[in-house]
DOVEXKOL-308571 format. One line per field, with one value per atom (N, C-alpha, C): residue number from 1; residue in three letters; atom name; x, y, z. Coordinates in pm, whole numbers, plus 50000, padded with zeros to 5 digits. Example, Ala and Ser with C-alpha at 12.3 -4.5 7.8 and 13.67 -1.06 7.14 Angstrom:
2
k	c(1  1  1  2  2  2)
r	c(ala  ala  ala  ser  ser  ser)
a	c(N  CA  C  N  CA  C)
xx	c(51319  51230  51320  51285  51367  51290)
yy	c(49431  49550  49670  49775  49894  50003)
zz	c(50780  50780  50780  50708  50714  50787)
END
This chain:
267
k	c(1  1  1  2  2  2  3  3  3  4  4  4  5  5  5  6  6  6  7  7  7  8  8  8  9  9  9  10  10  10  11  11  11  12  12  12  13  13  13  14  14  14  15  15  15  16  16  16  17  17  17  18  18  18  19  19  19  20  20  20  21  21  21  22  22  22  23  23  23  24  24  24  25  25  25  26  26  26  27  27  27  28  28  28  29  29  29  30  30  30  31  31  31  32  32  32  33  33  33  34  34  34  35  35  35  36  36  36  37  37  37  38  38  38  39  39  39  40  40  40  41  41  41  42  42  42  43  43  43  44  44  44  45  45  45  46  46  46  47  47  47  48  48  48  49  49  49  50  50  50  51  51  51  52  52  52  53  53  53  54  54  54  55  55  55  56  56  56  57  57  57  58  58  58  59  59  59  60  60  60  61  61  61  62  62  62  63  63  63  64  64  64  65  65  65  66  66  66  67  67  67  68  68  68  69  69  69  70  70  70  71  71  71  72  72  72  73  73  73  74  74  74  75  75  75  76  76  76  77  77  77  78  78  78  79  79  79  80  80  80  81  81  81  82  82  82  83  83  83  84  84  84  85  85  85  86  86  86  87  87  87  88  88  88  89  89  89  90  90  90  91  91  91  92  92  92  93  93  93  94  94  94  95  95  95  96  96  96  97  97  97  98  98  98  99  99  99  100  100  100  101  101  101  102  102  102  103  103  103  104  104  104  105  105  105  106  106  106  107  107  107  108  108  108  109  109  109  110  110  110  111  111  111  112  112  112  113  113  113  114  114  114  115  115  115  116  116  116  117  117  117  118  118  118  119  119  119  120  120  120  121  121  121  122  122  122  123  123  123  124  124  124  125  125  125  126  126  126  127  127  127  128  128  128  129  129  129  130  130  130  131  131  131  132  132  132  133  133  133  134  134  134  135  135  135  136  136  136  137  137  137  138  138  138  139  139  139  140  140  140  141  141  141  142  142  142  143  143  143  144  144  144  145  145  145  146  146  146  147  147  147  148  148  148  149  149  149  150  150  150  151  151  151  152  152  152  153  153  153  154  154  154  155  155  155  156  156  156  157  157  157  158  158  158  159  159  159  160  160  160  161  161  161  162  162  162  163  163  163  164  164  164  165  165  165  166  166  166  167  167  167  168  168  168  169  169  169  170  170  170  171  171  171  172  172  172  173  173  173  174  174  174  175  175  175  176  176  176  177  177  177  178  178  178  179  179  179  180  180  180  181  181  181  182  182  182  183  183  183  184  184  184  185  185  185  186  186  186  187  187  187  188  188  188  189  189  189  190  190  190  191  191  191  192  192  192  193  193  193  194  194  194  195  195  195  196  196  196  197  197  197  198  198  198  199  199  199  200  200  200  201  201  201  202  202  202  203  203  203  204  204  204  205  205  205  206  206  206  207  207  207  208  208  208  209  209  209  210  210  210  211  211  211  212  212  212  213  213  213  214  214  214  215  215  215  216  216  216  217  217  217  218  218  218  219  219  219  220  220  220  221  221  221  222  222  222  223  223  223  224  224  224  225  225  225  226  226  226  227  227  227  228  228  228  229  229  229  230  230  230  231  231  231  232  232  232  233  233  233  234  234  234  235  235  235  236  236  236  237  237  237  238  238  238  239  239  239  240  240  240  241  241  241  242  242  242  243  243  243  244  244  244  245  245  245  246  246  246  247  247  247  248  248  248  249  249  249  250  250  250  251  251  251  252  252  252  253  253  253  254  254  254  255  255  255  256  256  256  257  257  257  258  258  258  259  259  259  260  260  260  261  261  261  262  262  262  263  263  263  264  264  264  265  265  265  266  266  266  267  267  267)
r	c(met  met  met  ser  ser  ser  leu  leu  leu  phe  phe  phe  his  his  his  leu  leu  leu  phe  phe  phe  leu  leu  leu  val  val  val  ala  ala  ala  ile  ile  ile  ile  ile  ile  gln  gln  gln  gly  gly  gly  leu  leu  leu  thr  thr  thr  glu  glu  glu  phe  phe  phe  leu  leu  leu  pro  pro  pro  val  val  val  ser  ser  ser  ser  ser  ser  ser  ser  ser  gly  gly  gly  his  his  his  leu  leu  leu  ile  ile  ile  leu  leu  leu  leu  leu  leu  pro  pro  pro  val  val  val  leu  leu  leu  thr  thr  thr  gly  gly  gly  ala  ala  ala  glu  glu  glu  asp  asp  asp  gln  gln  gln  gly  gly  gly  gln  gln  gln  val  val  val  ile  ile  ile  asp  asp  asp  val  val  val  ala  ala  ala  val  val  val  his  his  his  leu  leu  leu  gly  gly  gly  thr  thr  thr  leu  leu  leu  ile  ile  ile  ala  ala  ala  val  val  val  val  val  val  ile  ile  ile  phe  phe  phe  phe  phe  phe  trp  trp  trp  arg  arg  arg  glu  glu  glu  val  val  val  ser  ser  ser  glu  glu  glu  ala  ala  ala  ala  ala  ala  leu  leu  leu  gly  gly  gly  leu  leu  leu  pro  pro  pro  arg  arg  arg  leu  leu  leu  ala  ala  ala  thr  thr  thr  gly  gly  gly  lys  lys  lys  ala  ala  ala  asp  asp  asp  thr  thr  thr  pro  pro  pro  gly  gly  gly  ser  ser  ser  lys  lys  lys  leu  leu  leu  ala  ala  ala  leu  leu  leu  leu  leu  leu  leu  leu  leu  ile  ile  ile  ile  ile  ile  ala  ala  ala  thr  thr  thr  ile  ile  ile  pro  pro  pro  ala  ala  ala  ile  ile  ile  ile  ile  ile  phe  phe  phe  gly  gly  gly  leu  leu  leu  met  met  met  leu  leu  leu  lys  lys  lys  leu  leu  leu  thr  thr  thr  gly  gly  gly  leu  leu  leu  asp  asp  asp  asp  asp  asp  met  met  met  met  met  met  arg  arg  arg  ser  ser  ser  ile  ile  ile  lys  lys  lys  val  val  val  ile  ile  ile  gly  gly  gly  phe  phe  phe  thr  thr  thr  met  met  met  ile  ile  ile  gly  gly  gly  phe  phe  phe  gly  gly  gly  ile  ile  ile  val  val  val  leu  leu  leu  tyr  tyr  tyr  ile  ile  ile  ala  ala  ala  asp  asp  asp  gln  gln  gln  lys  lys  lys  gly  gly  gly  pro  pro  pro  thr  thr  thr  lys  lys  lys  arg  arg  arg  asn  asn  asn  ala  ala  ala  ala  ala  ala  ser  ser  ser  trp  trp  trp  gly  gly  gly  leu  leu  leu  arg  arg  arg  asp  asp  asp  ala  ala  ala  ile  ile  ile  val  val  val  met  met  met  gly  gly  gly  leu  leu  leu  trp  trp  trp  gln  gln  gln  ala  ala  ala  val  val  val  ala  ala  ala  leu  leu  leu  ile  ile  ile  pro  pro  pro  gly  gly  gly  thr  thr  thr  ser  ser  ser  arg  arg  arg  ser  ser  ser  gly  gly  gly  ala  ala  ala  thr  thr  thr  ile  ile  ile  thr  thr  thr  gly  gly  gly  ala  ala  ala  arg  arg  arg  ser  ser  ser  leu  leu  leu  gly  gly  gly  phe  phe  phe  asn  asn  asn  arg  arg  arg  glu  glu  glu  asp  asp  asp  ala  ala  ala  ala  ala  ala  arg  arg  arg  leu  leu  leu  ser  ser  ser  met  met  met  leu  leu  leu  met  met  met  ser  ser  ser  ile  ile  ile  pro  pro  pro  thr  thr  thr  ile  ile  ile  leu  leu  leu  ala  ala  ala  ala  ala  ala  gly  gly  gly  gly  gly  gly  leu  leu  leu  leu  leu  leu  gly  gly  gly  leu  leu  leu  glu  glu  glu  val  val  val  ala  ala  ala  thr  thr  thr  thr  thr  thr  ala  ala  ala  asn  asn  asn  met  met  met  gln  gln  gln  ala  ala  ala  val  val  val  lys  lys  lys  asp  asp  asp  gly  gly  gly  ala  ala  ala  val  val  val  ala  ala  ala  ala  ala  ala  ala  ala  ala  phe  phe  phe  ala  ala  ala  cys  cys  cys  val  val  val  ala  ala  ala  ala  ala  ala  leu  leu  leu  leu  leu  leu  ala  ala  ala  leu  leu  leu  thr  thr  thr  leu  leu  leu  met  met  met  met  met  met  arg  arg  arg  leu  leu  leu  leu  leu  leu  arg  arg  arg  ser  ser  ser  val  val  val  ser  ser  ser  tyr  tyr  tyr  thr  thr  thr  pro  pro  pro  tyr  tyr  tyr  val  val  val  ile  ile  ile  tyr  tyr  tyr  arg  arg  arg  ile  ile  ile  gly  gly  gly  leu  leu  leu  gly  gly  gly  val  val  val  val  val  val  leu  leu  leu  leu  leu  leu  trp  trp  trp  phe  phe  phe  ala  ala  ala  tyr  tyr  tyr  ala  ala  ala)
a	c(N  CA  C  N  CA  C  N  CA  C  N  CA  C  N  CA  C  N  CA  C  N  CA  C  N  CA  C  N  CA  C  N  CA  C  N  CA  C  N  CA  C  N  CA  C  N  CA  C  N  CA  C  N  CA  C  N  CA  C  N  CA  C  N  CA  C  N  CA  C  N  CA  C  N  CA  C  N  CA  C  N  CA  C  N  CA  C  N  CA  C  N  CA  C  N  CA  C  N  CA  C  N  CA  C  N  CA  C  N  CA  C  N  CA  C  N  CA  C  N  CA  C  N  CA  C  N  CA  C  N  CA  C  N  CA  C  N  CA  C  N  CA  C  N  CA  C  N  CA  C  N  CA  C  N  CA  C  N  CA  C  N  CA  C  N  CA  C  N  CA  C  N  CA  C  N  CA  C  N  CA  C  N  CA  C  N  CA  C  N  CA  C  N  CA  C  N  CA  C  N  CA  C  N  CA  C  N  CA  C  N  CA  C  N  CA  C  N  CA  C  N  CA  C  N  CA  C  N  CA  C  N  CA  C  N  CA  C  N  CA  C  N  CA  C  N  CA  C  N  CA  C  N  CA  C  N  CA  C  N  CA  C  N  CA  C  N  CA  C  N  CA  C  N  CA  C  N  CA  C  N  CA  C  N  CA  C  N  CA  C  N  CA  C  N  CA  C  N  CA  C  N  CA  C  N  CA  C  N  CA  C  N  CA  C  N  CA  C  N  CA  C  N  CA  C  N  CA  C  N  CA  C  N  CA  C  N  CA  C  N  CA  C  N  CA  C  N  CA  C  N  CA  C  N  CA  C  N  CA  C  N  CA  C  N  CA  C  N  CA  C  N  CA  C  N  CA  C  N  CA  C  N  CA  C  N  CA  C  N  CA  C  N  CA  C  N  CA  C  N  CA  C  N  CA  C  N  CA  C  N  CA  C  N  CA  C  N  CA  C  N  CA  C  N  CA  C  N  CA  C  N  CA  C  N  CA  C  N  CA  C  N  CA  C  N  CA  C  N  CA  C  N  CA  C  N  CA  C  N  CA  C  N  CA  C  N  CA  C  N  CA  C  N  CA  C  N  CA  C  N  CA  C  N  CA  C  N  CA  C  N  CA  C  N  CA  C  N  CA  C  N  CA  C  N  CA  C  N  CA  C  N  CA  C  N  CA  C  N  CA  C  N  CA  C  N  CA  C  N  CA  C  N  CA  C  N  CA  C  N  CA  C  N  CA  C  N  CA  C  N  CA  C  N  CA  C  N  CA  C  N  CA  C  N  CA  C  N  CA  C  N  CA  C  N  CA  C  N  CA  C  N  CA  C  N  CA  C  N  CA  C  N  CA  C  N  CA  C  N  CA  C  N  CA  C  N  CA  C  N  CA  C  N  CA  C  N  CA  C  N  CA  C  N  CA  C  N  CA  C  N  CA  C  N  CA  C  N  CA  C  N  CA  C  N  CA  C  N  CA  C  N  CA  C  N  CA  C  N  CA  C  N  CA  C  N  CA  C  N  CA  C  N  CA  C  N  CA  C  N  CA  C  N  CA  C  N  CA  C  N  CA  C  N  CA  C  N  CA  C  N  CA  C  N  CA  C  N  CA  C  N  CA  C  N  CA  C  N  CA  C  N  CA  C  N  CA  C  N  CA  C  N  CA  C  N  CA  C  N  CA  C  N  CA  C  N  CA  C  N  CA  C  N  CA  C  N  CA  C  N  CA  C  N  CA  C  N  CA  C  N  CA  C  N  CA  C  N  CA  C  N  CA  C  N  CA  C  N  CA  C  N  CA  C  N  CA  C  N  CA  C  N  CA  C  N  CA  C  N  CA  C  N  CA  C  N  CA  C  N  CA  C  N  CA  C  N  CA  C  N  CA  C  N  CA  C  N  CA  C  N  CA  C  N  CA  C  N  CA  C  N  CA  C  N  CA  C  N  CA  C  N  CA  C  N  CA  C  N  CA  C  N  CA  C  N  CA  C  N  CA  C  N  CA  C  N  CA  C  N  CA  C  N  CA  C  N  CA  C  N  CA  C  N  CA  C  N  CA  C  N  CA  C  N  CA  C  N  CA  C  N  CA  C  N  CA  C  N  CA  C  N  CA  C)
xx	c(33643  33600  33748  33749  33857  33811  33862  33814  33708  33780  33758  33592  33585  33452  33330  33381  33314  33267  33387  33345  33245  33260  33169  33011  32984  32865  32800  32851  32826  32802  32849  32824  32743  32665  32536  32440  32445  32351  32323  32420  32381  32360  32402  32321  32193  32147  32058  31939  31952  31845  31755  31810  31681  31630  31739  31698  31603  31489  31355  31418  31517  31594  31604  31592  31598  31744  31747  31881  31907  31806  31801  31853  31770  31795  31949  32000  32133  32244  32212  32289  32255  32169  32153  32204  32215  32293  32439  32527  32651  32715  32697  32764  32732  32585  32533  32626  32658  32705  32833  32916  33067  33150  33060  33110  33177  33149  33236  33145  33177  33131  32999  32895  32787  32849  32800  32833  32821  32705  32674  32555  32498  32366  32456  32586  32640  32663  32706  32726  32587  32495  32352  32315  32307  32274  32393  32481  32580  32546  32522  32501  32358  32267  32141  32150  32246  32255  32328  32412  32463  32373  32255  32158  32068  32060  31961  32010  32165  32208  32215  32230  32247  32100  31976  31846  31794  31836  31828  31868  32001  32098  32022  31990  31953  31804  31749  31569  31556  31692  31686  31546  31521  31398  31261  31245  31139  31139  31272  31287  31296  31336  31358  31197  31109  30974  30885  30943  30837  30895  31027  31094  31031  31014  30976  30810  30769  30635  30555  30694  30682  30597  30654  30563  30464  30414  30267  30168  30239  30169  30146  30267  30245  30117  30087  29946  29830  29803  29722  29660  29753  29703  29819  29737  29802  29776  29775  29704  29810  29985  30059  30140  30147  30264  30358  30415  30529  30459  30328  30289  30219  30150  30065  30182  30295  30399  30444  30465  30521  30418  30266  30149  30145  30159  30161  30269  30403  30491  30494  30451  30424  30323  30188  30092  30172  30239  30281  30382  30453  30525  30449  30331  30273  30255  30223  30212  30338  30444  30580  30619  30591  30649  30556  30401  30318  30382  30391  30422  30545  30638  30778  30798  30721  30738  30661  30552  30479  30590  30675  30758  30852  30907  31036  30980  30875  30821  30808  30714  30703  30815  30928  31062  31037  30944  30914  31046  31096  31182  31299  31331  31470  31416  31311  31258  31262  31235  31238  31361  31473  31603  31648  31612  31649  31678  31755  31749  31635  31571  31435  31335  31333  31206  31283  31387  31464  31439  31440  31421  31291  31177  31036  30961  31041  31005  31057  31208  31241  31181  31142  31049  30920  30860  30712  30684  30755  30743  30814  30853  30959  30801  30776  30642  30558  30507  30389  30466  30572  30613  30628  30626  30629  30508  30389  30278  30201  30242  30178  30260  30382  30463  30378  30362  30317  30147  30074  29942  29913  29957  29939  29963  29831  29852  29948  29983  30120  30083  29949  29886  29920  29925  29961  30109  30090  30256  30245  30343  30388  30284  30277  30153  30016  29995  29828  29845  29963  29971  29885  29775  29692  29687  29591  29601  29546  29479  29415  29593  29657  29764  29883  29895  29979  29941  29822  29800  29837  29773  29804  29939  30020  30174  30234  30214  30223  30210  30088  30073  30162  30198  30294  30431  30485  30611  30591  30491  30523  30528  30468  30496  30661  30696  30820  30930  30913  30980  30996  30969  30967  31087  31199  31315  31302  31369  31409  31259  31170  31081  31088  31200  31241  31143  31189  31097  31072  31173  31148  31076  31080  31015  30898  30846  30688  30637  30672  30615  30616  30725  30706  30597  30575  30479  30330  30316  30177  30171  30273  30240  30222  30267  30240  30092  30038  29901  29805  29886  29765  29798  29882  29879  29942  30111  30192  30253  30348  30404  30574  30653  30771  30856  30855  30943  30916  30787  30715  30703  30682  30659  30797  30882  31043  31059  31023  31040  30966  30852  30740  30822  30841  30915  31012  31147  31245  31211  31089  31084  31002  30933  30896  30992  31122  31215  31274  31253  31344  31276  31150  31113  31111  31117  31119  31241  31355  31520  31531  31458  31460  31407  31327  31259  31346  31346  31416  31586  31644  31793  31772  31660  31645  31631  31562  31558  31665  31739  31876  31964  31984  32029  32042  31912  31900  31929  31951  32001  32161  32220  32342  32426  32355  32422  32523  32471  32554  32644  32637  32730  32864  32841  32935  33072  33191  33309  33337  33453  33537  33561  33622  33675  33531  33436  33308  33258  33266  33217  33308  33408  33519  33454  33439  33414  33274  33203  33044  33067  33147  33162  33225  33323  33353  33239  33164  33069  32964  32902  32825  32881  32995  33047  33025  33087  33086  32941  32851  32717  32632  32705  32613  32682  32784  32807  32781  32765  32682  32544  32502  32365  32320  32385  32375  32401  32483  32537  32402  32332  32224  32094  32087  31986  31993  32097  32111  32116  32170  32143  31986  31912  31790  31709  31671  31619  31630  31746  31795  31734  31749  31735  31564  31491  31371  31278  31352  31317  31258  31335  31330  31304  31338  31348  31241  31147  31066  31145  31044  31144  31178  31177  31187  31317  31429  31541  31571  31503  31513  31440  31325  31241  31325  31398  31492  31579  31631  31758  31696  31585  31514  31483  31406  31374  31460  31596  31708  31816  31796  31885  31765  31631  31583  31556  31571  31606  31727  31829  31962  31960  31869  31863  31795  31691  31641  31687  31745  31834  31926  32006  32118  32057  31905  31872  31803  31776  31696  31816  31929  32026  32101)
yy	c(15369  15505  15501  15650  15692  15687  15678  15672  15776  15900  16018  16032  15971  15964  15893  15794  15695  15735  15812  15882  15977  16068  16160  16113  16015  15958  15866  15800  15758  15837  15960  16064  16133  16157  16215  16152  16014  15908  15870  15875  15849  15957  16098  16204  16256  16194  16264  16157  16060  15914  15923  15979  16023  16128  16240  16363  16396  16479  16518  16602  16604  16671  16624  16482  16386  16377  16241  16177  16152  16111  16059  16212  16315  16415  16474  16428  16512  16413  16302  16182  16233  16259  16292  16446  16531  16669  16625  16537  16541  16527  16426  16418  16521  16604  16740  16862  16864  16970  16991  16863  16859  16805  16747  16720  16546  16486  16374  16249  16136  16043  15973  15935  15856  15750  15738  15607  15523  15508  15352  15285  15159  15093  15028  14987  14917  14984  15074  15179  15250  15255  15291  15162  15054  14947  14945  14931  14954  15055  15169  15270  15275  15213  15172  15098  14969  14873  14941  15011  15066  15161  15221  15294  15204  15087  15004  14942  14908  14843  14952  15101  15171  15203  15220  15202  15103  14975  14860  14839  14917  14897  15009  15125  15240  15209  15145  15126  14954  14885  14746  14678  14763  14718  14697  14778  14788  14692  14715  14591  14433  14406  14269  14242  14353  14301  14260  14339  14339  14189  14151  14042  13914  13926  13803  13781  13891  13914  13828  13841  13761  13606  13535  13412  13409  13503  13466  13553  13653  13698  13615  13516  13418  13298  13317  13212  13326  13421  13498  13563  13550  13646  13796  13909  14024  14090  13974  13997  14011  14015  14087  14181  14279  14379  14393  14298  14253  14226  14142  14124  14200  14297  14401  14538  14526  14638  14554  14465  14379  14402  14373  14374  14538  14639  14781  14802  14786  14782  14765  14612  14569  14669  14690  14775  14905  14959  15074  15082  14961  14961  14916  14865  14827  14968  15066  15188  15219  15224  15247  15153  15018  14937  14915  14973  14970  15121  15219  15351  15330  15248  15254  15168  15067  14983  15054  15133  15215  15319  15385  15499  15423  15295  15213  15162  15120  15060  15189  15253  15377  15504  15472  15519  15671  15701  15839  15847  15781  15753  15844  15787  15867  16035  16033  16152  16249  16230  16305  16355  16276  16335  16443  16542  16680  16774  16902  16983  17089  17088  17163  17096  16983  16846  16859  16867  16851  17001  17096  17241  17255  17223  17249  17166  17048  16945  17003  17020  17063  17171  17280  17420  17369  17286  17264  17173  17062  16969  16990  17097  17171  17249  17356  17389  17339  17223  17115  17068  17022  16999  17088  17182  17327  17336  17296  17325  17230  17127  17013  17006  17028  17039  17144  17261  17362  17360  17301  17297  17172  17053  16939  16925  16865  16827  16728  16748  16624  16566  16520  16414  16289  16227  16080  16050  15935  15879  15719  15655  15540  15416  15416  15303  15284  15434  15422  15410  15365  15373  15258  15280  15188  15171  15097  15061  15170  15271  15411  15460  15476  15574  15474  15376  15293  15333  15311  15350  15464  15566  15733  15786  15714  15726  15652  15541  15451  15549  15619  15664  15809  15837  15984  15912  15814  15717  15711  15689  15676  15783  15889  16018  16088  16017  16041  16028  15884  15859  15951  16057  16185  16239  16259  16320  16475  16472  16600  16597  16510  16483  16476  16339  16306  16192  16073  15965  15998  16052  16075  16175  16321  16414  16381  16301  16282  16204  16090  16003  16101  16173  16259  16346  16444  16505  16427  16322  16234  16189  16172  16145  16268  16411  16507  16563  16516  16564  16441  16321  16246  16271  16369  16428  16336  16264  16205  16301  16289  16396  16395  16505  16480  16380  16340  16238  16090  16069  15940  15919  16071  16054  16026  16083  16048  15879  15865  15698  15607  15629  15558  15583  15681  15734  15638  15620  15548  15414  15351  15206  15155  15259  15225  15224  15315  15256  15161  15048  14898  14838  14805  14707  14807  14935  14986  15016  15034  14987  14848  14757  14623  14605  14651  14615  14687  14822  14892  14829  14804  14731  14576  14547  14380  14381  14468  14505  14557  14637  14695  14605  14489  14416  14310  14263  14180  14212  14343  14412  14425  14422  14427  14319  14210  14094  14031  14013  13965  14063  14195  14312  14339  14330  14325  14261  14344  14259  14275  14207  14214  14352  14449  14560  14645  14629  14688  14636  14505  14454  14518  14542  14611  14752  14826  14963  14959  14898  14897  14880  14794  14715  14858  14950  15073  15159  15187  15289  15205  15133  15086  15106  15094  15131  15270  15367  15496  15560  15521  15564  15493  15366  15308  15410  15476  15567  15687  15735  15857  15841  15784  15775  15714  15683  15640  15805  15892  16027  16104  16096  16182  16120  16040  15970  16011  16012  16007  16164  16240  16405  16441  16377  16428  16388  16270  16212  16335  16348  16442  16603  16638  16753  16775  16646  16713  16678  16639  16675  16813  16916  17061  17170  17079  17182  17130  17233  17141  17145  17076  17065  17180  17304  17452  17442  17410  17421  17325  17242  17124  17185  17232  17320  17479  17544  17595  17611  17464  17420  17396  17330  17278  17377  17485  17620  17679  17707  17726  17690  17553  17478  17466  17456  17479  17612  17697  17830  17825  17794  17803  17694  17624  17469  17571  17607  17687  17772  17864  17973  17923  17785  17762  17690  17632  17569  17639  17777  17891  17992  17985  18127  18096)
zz	c(18728  18785  18900  18908  18973  19103  19250  19362  19437  19370  19388  19363  19231  19137  19219  19242  19336  19477  19521  19661  19663  19533  19490  19494  19402  19339  19509  19585  19682  19810  19830  19915  19888  19753  19703  19742  19687  19716  19850  19950  20094  20150  20158  20217  20175  20010  19990  19963  19996  19957  20093  20204  20311  20308  20277  20307  20179  20214  20138  20023  19968  19847  19752  19682  19596  19549  19580  19581  19392  19318  19177  19123  19126  19102  19117  19205  19239  19138  19150  19066  18909  18883  18732  18688  18800  18757  18780  18835  18866  18762  18652  18495  18420  18429  18344  18381  18501  18554  18592  18583  18594  18461  18350  18285  18266  18413  18453  18369  18363  18294  18392  18326  18389  18466  18589  18678  18628  18555  18546  18597  18563  18659  18743  18748  18846  18969  18948  19069  19121  19027  19079  19174  19156  19248  19338  19347  19468  19549  19520  19604  19693  19595  19676  19780  19744  19830  19974  19952  20084  20157  20113  20133  20227  20174  20198  20368  20328  20458  20548  20546  20648  20723  20632  20689  20760  20729  20794  20929  20922  21059  21137  21121  21165  21262  21163  21227  21256  21304  21310  21393  21498  21600  21490  21421  21324  21240  21125  21044  21082  21205  21261  21297  21341  21381  21277  21178  21002  20982  20971  20921  20985  21110  21196  21173  21115  21072  20961  20874  20733  20740  20820  20836  20843  20937  21008  20868  20803  20677  20587  20576  20453  20470  20625  20650  20600  20557  20549  20657  20749  20882  20910  20963  20989  21144  21193  21353  21437  21422  21492  21461  21574  21493  21401  21385  21250  21148  21151  21030  20951  21053  21001  20926  21000  20936  20815  20823  20683  20578  20610  20520  20445  20549  20505  20419  20464  20396  20201  20209  20062  20010  20058  19996  19950  20058  20032  19889  19891  19777  19620  19602  19479  19404  19468  19361  19272  19347  19296  19188  19220  19129  19006  19006  18861  18798  18870  18803  18745  18802  18746  18640  18651  18512  18382  18416  18308  18250  18344  18338  18202  18265  18206  18061  18044  17936  17812  17874  17773  17743  17818  17797  17856  17932  18007  18102  18180  18264  18229  18099  18046  17990  17954  17891  17974  18095  18253  18298  18274  18297  18250  18309  18249  18365  18332  18420  18451  18321  18361  18464  18416  18487  18648  18676  18822  18861  18797  18845  18879  18790  18833  18961  18944  19058  19198  19174  19338  19374  19274  19339  19403  19303  19340  19442  19430  19566  19658  19664  19785  19855  19810  19824  19897  19804  19849  19992  20058  20131  20276  20217  20333  20366  20290  20307  20403  20368  20436  20590  20576  20731  20809  20734  20843  20852  20786  20809  20879  20843  20896  21033  21107  21287  21270  21421  21460  21569  21567  21658  21653  21517  21536  21511  21561  21575  21478  21437  21360  21425  21499  21571  21472  21468  21441  21276  21223  21092  21026  20901  20895  20772  20697  20502  20422  20474  20398  20410  20531  20513  20447  20430  20338  20213  20149  20004  20010  20031  20040  20026  20109  20098  19998  19959  19842  19732  19701  19575  19591  19707  19695  19650  19712  19637  19513  19427  19301  19240  19274  19241  19193  19341  19313  19262  19144  19047  18942  18950  18811  18897  18866  18915  18974  19057  19132  19233  19256  19329  19487  19478  19614  19683  19671  19762  19907  19973  20121  20116  20058  20054  19997  19952  19865  19988  20032  20145  20275  20300  20443  20431  20292  20271  20296  20246  20260  20389  20454  20621  20703  20663  20724  20708  20564  20528  20564  20659  20722  20888  20914  21056  21171  21077  21170  21204  21335  21370  21283  21306  21199  21206  21338  21348  21296  21318  21276  21131  21078  20904  20865  20931  20854  20895  21000  21030  20946  20905  20825  20688  20636  20523  20482  20579  20590  20584  20654  20649  20501  20447  20347  20217  20220  20157  20111  20257  20213  20096  20092  20021  19861  19867  19738  19687  19768  19711  19666  19769  19709  19580  19546  19406  19318  19311  19245  19198  19325  19289  19230  19273  19210  19067  19001  18898  18785  18874  18807  18816  18925  18947  18852  18783  18682  18553  18533  18400  18374  18506  18502  18547  18574  18585  18517  18377  18278  18201  18287  18194  18285  18433  18523  18514  18510  18528  18670  18703  18820  18902  18803  18828  18853  18806  18838  18974  19016  19118  19255  19207  19301  19354  19235  19234  19299  19301  19360  19481  19539  19697  19744  19687  19735  19727  19659  19673  19750  19773  19856  19959  20063  20190  20192  20094  20138  20139  20054  20060  20187  20248  20360  20477  20514  20604  20564  20465  20447  20507  20436  20480  20634  20673  20824  20878  20853  20911  20880  20756  20729  20813  20789  20899  21040  21102  21282  21287  21180  21154  21163  21062  21017  21159  21201  21289  21416  21458  21591  21553  21416  21395  21404  21410  21350  21482  21628  21739  21782  21733  21739  21615  21452  21373  21278  21212  21103  20974  20876  20758  20660  20732  20602  20586  20641  20580  20449  20448  20362  20232  20242  20172  20096  20170  20138  20046  20075  19999  19857  19837  19718  19619  19705  19594  19550  19636  19596  19494  19509  19402  19280  19309  19183  19093  19173  19111  19005  19107  19014  18895  18882  18791  18686  18703  18585  18509  18605  18530  18458  18488  18410  18315  18313  18172  18046  18130  18045  17992  18005  18034  17928)
END
């Protein structure tokens, strides 16, 4: 792959992974709309690794707290903030793993990779996000995250495996409907992405481990670096904007893109 193509894929993944606009939808659209070659699974794994590094860096305090809580959780106890956070993140990841395996085994994951599906989900889940954001109370913060919240947001995350839905958009919608303020809704969504990306990346990594050559590994390293930088910029921008701006700009973008895609698909 050319350096420009790697840069384009990495920037799209990095900027859209944590914004509620669907990174997978944008990556599917890239070869469809531009005629460029599909980036392949090696690059997919690499850019996800880059965004994973970015979210770990950005939320290092929470990540380190959860990591330090894992040994305590391994003893069957979740009585410290770190062990509780680790437990809730694991619980929130289970629905996506189950649903993801179902989609892969049935072949539905490939069947849904179409412009029409992405167009409809962009619009539909954009409207759902707008309603949850405008109607949901903003009294709760991340410290009050509990078992029921993790299960509900985990189910929303599972639904986000449908292309165009947006993992961050779906989990933020779930958090806002549960009453979390905008900034902490995004914070919880980003933390939930860590075990989810690890699970998805691990599955893809096993598939490509025997097929990747040295050039592919080099391309992946470049793409991961680009994606990490782009994701850090996106995270910084969104978290700052949420202190004074709602999710409406993202909703407008989703609906606008969805309309254009459906026009393109049916015209």
